[in-house]
Biotite code that builds the C-alpha atoms (Angstrom):
import biotite.structure as struc

atoms = struc.array([
    struc.Atom([11.824, 0.564, 9.155], chain_id="A", res_id=1, res_name="UNK", atom_name="CA", element="C"),
    struc.Atom([14.432, -1.714, 7.693], chain_id="A", res_id=2, res_name="UNK", atom_name="CA", element="C"),
    struc.Atom([15.800, -1.234, 4.222], chain_id="A", res_id=3, res_name="UNK", atom_name="CA", element="C"),
    struc.Atom([14.771, -4.784, 3.309], chain_id="A", res_id=4, res_name="UNK", atom_name="CA", element="C"),
    struc.Atom([11.112, -4.109, 4.111], chain_id="A", res_id=5, res_name="UNK", atom_name="CA", element="C"),
    struc.Atom([11.292, -0.785, 2.285], chain_id="A", res_id=6, res_name="UNK", atom_name="CA", element="C"),
    struc.Atom([12.803, -2.503, -0.752], chain_id="A", res_id=7, res_name="UNK", atom_name="CA", element="C"),
    struc.Atom([10.130, -5.199, -0.577], chain_id="A", res_id=8, res_name="UNK", atom_name="CA", element="C"),
    struc.Atom([7.369, -2.616, -0.677], chain_id="A", res_id=9, res_name="UNK", atom_name="CA", element="C"),
    struc.Atom([8.963, -0.520, -3.405], chain_id="A", res_id=10, res_name="UNK", atom_name="CA", element="C"),
    struc.Atom([9.015, -3.312, -6.004], chain_id="A", res_id=11, res_name="UNK", atom_name="CA", element="C"),
    struc.Atom([5.490, -3.950, -7.209], chain_id="A", res_id=12, res_name="UNK", atom_name="CA", element="C"),
    struc.Atom([4.402, -7.196, -8.923], chain_id="A", res_id=13, res_name="UNK", atom_name="CA", element="C"),
    struc.Atom([0.681, -8.280, -8.603], chain_id="A", res_id=14, res_name="UNK", atom_name="CA", element="C"),
    struc.Atom([-1.472, -9.865, -5.892], chain_id="A", res_id=15, res_name="UNK", atom_name="CA", element="C"),
    struc.Atom([-4.563, -12.039, -5.967], chain_id="A", res_id=16, res_name="UNK", atom_name="CA", element="C"),
    struc.Atom([-5.777, -11.916, -2.394], chain_id="A", res_id=17, res_name="UNK", atom_name="CA", element="C"),
    struc.Atom([-6.681, -9.125, -0.022], chain_id="A", res_id=18, res_name="UNK", atom_name="CA", element="C"),
    struc.Atom([-4.844, -8.671, 3.250], chain_id="A", res_id=19, res_name="UNK", atom_name="CA", element="C"),
    struc.Atom([-5.901, -6.823, 6.391], chain_id="A", res_id=20, res_name="UNK", atom_name="CA", element="C"),
    struc.Atom([-3.831, -4.022, 7.853], chain_id="A", res_id=21, res_name="UNK", atom_name="CA", element="C"),
    struc.Atom([-3.115, -6.204, 10.903], chain_id="A", res_id=22, res_name="UNK", atom_name="CA", element="C"),
    struc.Atom([-1.825, -9.052, 8.719], chain_id="A", res_id=23, res_name="UNK", atom_name="CA", element="C"),
    struc.Atom([0.279, -6.710, 6.613], chain_id="A", res_id=24, res_name="UNK", atom_name="CA", element="C"),
    struc.Atom([1.869, -5.033, 9.637], chain_id="A", res_id=25, res_name="UNK", atom_name="CA", element="C"),
    struc.Atom([2.580, -8.377, 11.310], chain_id="A", res_id=26, res_name="UNK", atom_name="CA", element="C"),
    struc.Atom([4.318, -9.686, 8.205], chain_id="A", res_id=27, res_name="UNK", atom_name="CA", element="C"),
    struc.Atom([6.250, -6.435, 7.684], chain_id="A", res_id=28, res_name="UNK", atom_name="CA", element="C"),
    struc.Atom([7.482, -6.460, 11.296], chain_id="A", res_id=29, res_name="UNK", atom_name="CA", element="C"),
    struc.Atom([8.487, -10.111, 11.035], chain_id="A", res_id=30, res_name="UNK", atom_name="CA", element="C"),
    struc.Atom([10.429, -9.371, 7.849], chain_id="A", res_id=31, res_name="UNK", atom_name="CA", element="C"),
    struc.Atom([12.130, -6.414, 9.498], chain_id="A", res_id=32, res_name="UNK", atom_name="CA", element="C"),
    struc.Atom([13.246, -8.666, 12.345], chain_id="A", res_id=33, res_name="UNK", atom_name="CA", element="C"),
    struc.Atom([14.816, -11.084, 9.825], chain_id="A", res_id=34, res_name="UNK", atom_name="CA", element="C"),
    struc.Atom([17.138, -8.435, 8.440], chain_id="A", res_id=35, res_name="UNK", atom_name="CA", element="C"),
    struc.Atom([18.801, -9.438, 5.167], chain_id="A", res_id=36, res_name="UNK", atom_name="CA", element="C"),
    struc.Atom([17.245, -12.911, 5.343], chain_id="A", res_id=37, res_name="UNK", atom_name="CA", element="C"),
    struc.Atom([13.862, -11.304, 4.715], chain_id="A", res_id=38, res_name="UNK", atom_name="CA", element="C"),
    struc.Atom([14.646, -11.274, 0.995], chain_id="A", res_id=39, res_name="UNK", atom_name="CA", element="C"),
    struc.Atom([14.423, -15.069, 1.050], chain_id="A", res_id=40, res_name="UNK", atom_name="CA", element="C"),
    struc.Atom([11.042, -15.106, 2.764], chain_id="A", res_id=41, res_name="UNK", atom_name="CA", element="C"),
    struc.Atom([7.895, -15.857, 0.774], chain_id="A", res_id=42, res_name="UNK", atom_name="CA", element="C"),
    struc.Atom([6.228, -13.118, 2.829], chain_id="A", res_id=43, res_name="UNK", atom_name="CA", element="C"),
    struc.Atom([8.439, -10.482, 1.175], chain_id="A", res_id=44, res_name="UNK", atom_name="CA", element="C"),
    struc.Atom([6.990, -11.451, -2.200], chain_id="A", res_id=45, res_name="UNK", atom_name="CA", element="C"),
    struc.Atom([3.501, -11.630, -0.711], chain_id="A", res_id=46, res_name="UNK", atom_name="CA", element="C"),
    struc.Atom([3.737, -8.026, 0.545], chain_id="A", res_id=47, res_name="UNK", atom_name="CA", element="C"),
    struc.Atom([5.069, -6.878, -2.819], chain_id="A", res_id=48, res_name="UNK", atom_name="CA", element="C"),
    struc.Atom([2.151, -8.500, -4.618], chain_id="A", res_id=49, res_name="UNK", atom_name="CA", element="C"),
    struc.Atom([-0.366, -7.001, -2.193], chain_id="A", res_id=50, res_name="UNK", atom_name="CA", element="C"),
    struc.Atom([0.957, -3.476, -2.700], chain_id="A", res_id=51, res_name="UNK", atom_name="CA", element="C"),
    struc.Atom([1.128, -3.971, -6.451], chain_id="A", res_id=52, res_name="UNK", atom_name="CA", element="C"),
    struc.Atom([-2.475, -5.126, -6.677], chain_id="A", res_id=53, res_name="UNK", atom_name="CA", element="C"),
    struc.Atom([-3.653, -2.154, -4.637], chain_id="A", res_id=54, res_name="UNK", atom_name="CA", element="C"),
    struc.Atom([-1.649, 0.281, -6.765], chain_id="A", res_id=55, res_name="UNK", atom_name="CA", element="C"),
    struc.Atom([-3.044, -1.243, -9.965], chain_id="A", res_id=56, res_name="UNK", atom_name="CA", element="C"),
    struc.Atom([-6.624, -1.069, -8.661], chain_id="A", res_id=57, res_name="UNK", atom_name="CA", element="C"),
    struc.Atom([-6.152, 2.507, -7.475], chain_id="A", res_id=58, res_name="UNK", atom_name="CA", element="C"),
    struc.Atom([-4.736, 3.620, -10.816], chain_id="A", res_id=59, res_name="UNK", atom_name="CA", element="C"),
    struc.Atom([-7.509, 1.840, -12.712], chain_id="A", res_id=60, res_name="UNK", atom_name="CA", element="C"),
    struc.Atom([-10.181, 3.414, -10.500], chain_id="A", res_id=61, res_name="UNK", atom_name="CA", element="C"),
    struc.Atom([-8.758, 6.909, -11.106], chain_id="A", res_id=62, res_name="UNK", atom_name="CA", element="C"),
    struc.Atom([-8.606, 6.353, -14.864], chain_id="A", res_id=63, res_name="UNK", atom_name="CA", element="C"),
    struc.Atom([-12.138, 4.955, -14.987], chain_id="A", res_id=64, res_name="UNK", atom_name="CA", element="C"),
    struc.Atom([-13.567, 7.883, -13.025], chain_id="A", res_id=65, res_name="UNK", atom_name="CA", element="C"),
    struc.Atom([-11.819, 10.412, -15.242], chain_id="A", res_id=66, res_name="UNK", atom_name="CA", element="C"),
    struc.Atom([-12.881, 8.601, -18.415], chain_id="A", res_id=67, res_name="UNK", atom_name="CA", element="C"),
    struc.Atom([-16.493, 8.631, -17.206], chain_id="A", res_id=68, res_name="UNK", atom_name="CA", element="C"),
    struc.Atom([-16.298, 12.333, -16.399], chain_id="A", res_id=69, res_name="UNK", atom_name="CA", element="C"),
    struc.Atom([-16.626, 11.752, -12.647], chain_id="A", res_id=70, res_name="UNK", atom_name="CA", element="C"),
    struc.Atom([-14.484, 13.309, -9.946], chain_id="A", res_id=71, res_name="UNK", atom_name="CA", element="C"),
    struc.Atom([-11.937, 10.650, -8.999], chain_id="A", res_id=72, res_name="UNK", atom_name="CA", element="C"),
    struc.Atom([-11.558, 9.210, -5.510], chain_id="A", res_id=73, res_name="UNK", atom_name="CA", element="C"),
    struc.Atom([-8.473, 11.344, -4.942], chain_id="A", res_id=74, res_name="UNK", atom_name="CA", element="C"),
    struc.Atom([-6.335, 13.614, -7.067], chain_id="A", res_id=75, res_name="UNK", atom_name="CA", element="C"),
    struc.Atom([-2.635, 12.753, -7.002], chain_id="A", res_id=76, res_name="UNK", atom_name="CA", element="C"),
    struc.Atom([-0.274, 14.787, -9.189], chain_id="A", res_id=77, res_name="UNK", atom_name="CA", element="C"),
    struc.Atom([-0.810, 14.141, -12.908], chain_id="A", res_id=78, res_name="UNK", atom_name="CA", element="C"),
    struc.Atom([2.916, 13.944, -13.640], chain_id="A", res_id=79, res_name="UNK", atom_name="CA", element="C"),
    struc.Atom([4.738, 10.852, -12.505], chain_id="A", res_id=80, res_name="UNK", atom_name="CA", element="C"),
    struc.Atom([3.420, 8.311, -10.059], chain_id="A", res_id=81, res_name="UNK", atom_name="CA", element="C"),
    struc.Atom([2.115, 9.269, -6.636], chain_id="A", res_id=82, res_name="UNK", atom_name="CA", element="C"),
    struc.Atom([4.912, 8.829, -4.143], chain_id="A", res_id=83, res_name="UNK", atom_name="CA", element="C"),
    struc.Atom([3.979, 6.070, -1.742], chain_id="A", res_id=84, res_name="UNK", atom_name="CA", element="C"),
    struc.Atom([7.080, 5.922, 0.444], chain_id="A", res_id=85, res_name="UNK", atom_name="CA", element="C"),
    struc.Atom([7.148, 2.503, 2.158], chain_id="A", res_id=86, res_name="UNK", atom_name="CA", element="C"),
    struc.Atom([8.359, 3.868, 5.492], chain_id="A", res_id=87, res_name="UNK", atom_name="CA", element="C"),
    struc.Atom([5.749, 6.599, 5.479], chain_id="A", res_id=88, res_name="UNK", atom_name="CA", element="C"),
    struc.Atom([3.035, 4.122, 4.499], chain_id="A", res_id=89, res_name="UNK", atom_name="CA", element="C"),
    struc.Atom([3.977, 1.748, 7.329], chain_id="A", res_id=90, res_name="UNK", atom_name="CA", element="C"),
    struc.Atom([3.963, 4.681, 9.746], chain_id="A", res_id=91, res_name="UNK", atom_name="CA", element="C"),
    struc.Atom([0.470, 5.607, 8.507], chain_id="A", res_id=92, res_name="UNK", atom_name="CA", element="C"),
    struc.Atom([-0.698, 2.022, 8.974], chain_id="A", res_id=93, res_name="UNK", atom_name="CA", element="C"),
    struc.Atom([0.647, 2.065, 12.536], chain_id="A", res_id=94, res_name="UNK", atom_name="CA", element="C"),
    struc.Atom([-1.565, 5.107, 13.252], chain_id="A", res_id=95, res_name="UNK", atom_name="CA", element="C"),
    struc.Atom([-4.688, 3.046, 12.563], chain_id="A", res_id=96, res_name="UNK", atom_name="CA", element="C"),
    struc.Atom([-6.203, 2.011, 15.915], chain_id="A", res_id=97, res_name="UNK", atom_name="CA", element="C"),
    struc.Atom([-5.788, -1.697, 16.639], chain_id="A", res_id=98, res_name="UNK", atom_name="CA", element="C"),
    struc.Atom([-9.561, -2.125, 16.715], chain_id="A", res_id=99, res_name="UNK", atom_name="CA", element="C"),
    struc.Atom([-9.751, -0.966, 13.080], chain_id="A", res_id=100, res_name="UNK", atom_name="CA", element="C"),
    struc.Atom([-6.798, -2.916, 11.699], chain_id="A", res_id=101, res_name="UNK", atom_name="CA", element="C"),
    struc.Atom([-9.123, -5.603, 10.393], chain_id="A", res_id=102, res_name="UNK", atom_name="CA", element="C"),
    struc.Atom([-9.853, -3.311, 7.436], chain_id="A", res_id=103, res_name="UNK", atom_name="CA", element="C"),
    struc.Atom([-8.348, -4.302, 4.139], chain_id="A", res_id=104, res_name="UNK", atom_name="CA", element="C"),
    struc.Atom([-5.053, -2.863, 3.018], chain_id="A", res_id=105, res_name="UNK", atom_name="CA", element="C"),
    struc.Atom([-6.878, -1.519, -0.021], chain_id="A", res_id=106, res_name="UNK", atom_name="CA", element="C"),
    struc.Atom([-9.293, 0.453, 2.167], chain_id="A", res_id=107, res_name="UNK", atom_name="CA", element="C"),
    struc.Atom([-6.398, 1.793, 4.245], chain_id="A", res_id=108, res_name="UNK", atom_name="CA", element="C"),
    struc.Atom([-4.360, 2.828, 1.199], chain_id="A", res_id=109, res_name="UNK", atom_name="CA", element="C"),
    struc.Atom([-7.350, 4.471, -0.464], chain_id="A", res_id=110, res_name="UNK", atom_name="CA", element="C"),
    struc.Atom([-8.076, 6.424, 2.741], chain_id="A", res_id=111, res_name="UNK", atom_name="CA", element="C"),
    struc.Atom([-4.441, 7.509, 2.908], chain_id="A", res_id=112, res_name="UNK", atom_name="CA", element="C"),
    struc.Atom([-4.468, 8.658, -0.719], chain_id="A", res_id=113, res_name="UNK", atom_name="CA", element="C"),
    struc.Atom([-7.720, 10.558, -0.208], chain_id="A", res_id=114, res_name="UNK", atom_name="CA", element="C"),
    struc.Atom([-6.237, 12.399, 2.800], chain_id="A", res_id=115, res_name="UNK", atom_name="CA", element="C"),
    struc.Atom([-2.932, 13.044, 1.033], chain_id="A", res_id=116, res_name="UNK", atom_name="CA", element="C"),
    struc.Atom([-4.317, 14.020, -2.396], chain_id="A", res_id=117, res_name="UNK", atom_name="CA", element="C"),
    struc.Atom([-7.830, 15.416, -1.920], chain_id="A", res_id=118, res_name="UNK", atom_name="CA", element="C"),
    struc.Atom([-9.630, 16.667, -4.994], chain_id="A", res_id=119, res_name="UNK", atom_name="CA", element="C"),
    struc.Atom([-10.281, 20.413, -4.866], chain_id="A", res_id=120, res_name="UNK", atom_name="CA", element="C"),
])
């Protein structure tokens, strides 16, 4: 995956609208094809905002579950932020069967985090 797409996914502002896995992958591939020009694309910012909103929701959900004394959705390491490598995440998204890529990015990320950091 191109460095531009990886950089786009690593910086995390906020998003207001949900995006499907299919939409996200299509935009990421289009940005990759643009090379360095991808930084000028509004889609680069759109992907950043989408990832940021999902990360914020995920973090808030974990905190809320812990504060309520419930087992959280998943159990990433307590120290530091969970590592969500953009290349690895895109590779995980590519593993989702085409017929299921209509799911939201949030659902896909949450499923990934649950598989990667199960609570024991």
